[in-house]
C-alpha positions in Angstrom: 91.2 86.2 64.5 94.3 84.0 65.1 96.0 86.8 67.0 93.0 87.2 69.3 93.1 83.4 70.0 96.8 83.5 70.6 96.5 86.5 72.9 93.7 84.9 74.9 95.6 81.6 75.1 98.8 83.3 76.2 96.8 85.2 78.8 95.3 82.0 80.3 98.6 80.2 80.3 100.4 83.1 82.0 97.6 83.5 84.5 97.8 79.8 85.4 101.6 80.0 85.8 101.4 83.1 87.9 98.7 81.7 90.1 100.8 78.6 90.9 103.9 80.7 91.6 102.0 83.1 93.9 100.3 80.2 95.7 103.6 78.4 96.3 105.5 81.5 97.4 102.7 82.6 99.8 102.5 79.1 101.3 106.3 79.0 101.8 106.0 82.4 103.6 103.3 81.1 105.9 100.1 82.4 104.4 97.0 80.2 104.8 94.8 81.4 101.9 93.9 79.0 99.1 94.6 78.9 95.4 91.6 81.1 94.7 93.3 84.0 96.5 96.5 83.4 94.5 94.4 83.5 91.3 92.8 86.8 92.2 96.2 88.2 93.1 97.6 87.1 89.7 94.5 88.5 87.9 94.7 91.8 89.7 98.4 92.1 89.0 98.0 91.4 85.3 95.1 93.9 84.9 96.8 96.6 87.0 100.1 96.4 85.0 98.3 96.2 81.7 96.2 99.3 82.4 99.1 101.3 83.9 101.4 100.4 81.0 98.7 101.3 78.5 98.1 104.7 80.1 101.7 105.6 81.0 103.7 103.4 78.7 106.7 101.1 79.5 109.2 102.4 82.0 110.2 102.8 85.6 107.4 105.2 86.5 104.7 102.8 85.2 106.4 99.9 86.9 106.6 101.7 90.3 103.0 102.9 90.2 101.7 99.4 89.1 103.9 97.8 91.7 102.5 99.9 94.5 99.0 99.2 93.5 99.8 95.5 93.4 101.3 95.7 96.9 98.1 97.2 98.1 96.1 94.4 96.5 98.4 91.8 98.1 98.0 93.5 101.5 94.2 93.3 101.2 94.0 89.8 99.8 96.4 88.3 102.3 95.8 90.6 105.3 99.5 91.4 105.6 101.7 94.5 106.1 103.9 96.4 103.6 107.1 94.5 104.3 105.6 91.1 103.8 103.7 92.1 100.7 107.0 93.6 99.4 108.8 90.4 100.2 106.1 88.3 98.4 106.2 90.6 95.4 110.0 90.5 95.1 110.1 86.7 95.4 107.3 86.4 92.9 109.1 88.8 90.5 112.4 86.8 90.8 110.7 83.4 90.3 108.5 84.7 87.4 111.6 86.2 85.7 113.3 82.8 85.9 110.2 80.9 84.7 109.7 83.5 82.0 112.8 82.3 80.3 111.1 78.9 79.8 107.4 79.6 79.7 105.2 82.4 78.2 104.3 85.3 80.4 102.6 88.7 79.9 103.0 92.1 81.6 103.2 92.6 85.3 104.0 90.1 88.0 103.2 87.2 85.6 
């Protein structure tokens, strides 16, 4: 029971952190969508990476497939092209990697 509570709490914390990071980065890159869009992007990213990693396992192939799916999600949510969605994803990945040293994160772009 304690592990389920810990997992859910970790998921919520990571989702909040990811939402804030995605929101700030997209605002810095000129997007006008609100925090709700950033939350949806963070949720989609987490779900996509978790499912792909569960099906394929950890590794480059899983990361590439999940990354492409997340780029498509970013494109649709923010109505942007491939290059801007890639730029957002790369910056999010860099920032979350740095933040991940200090705060808990889960799989994917969290």
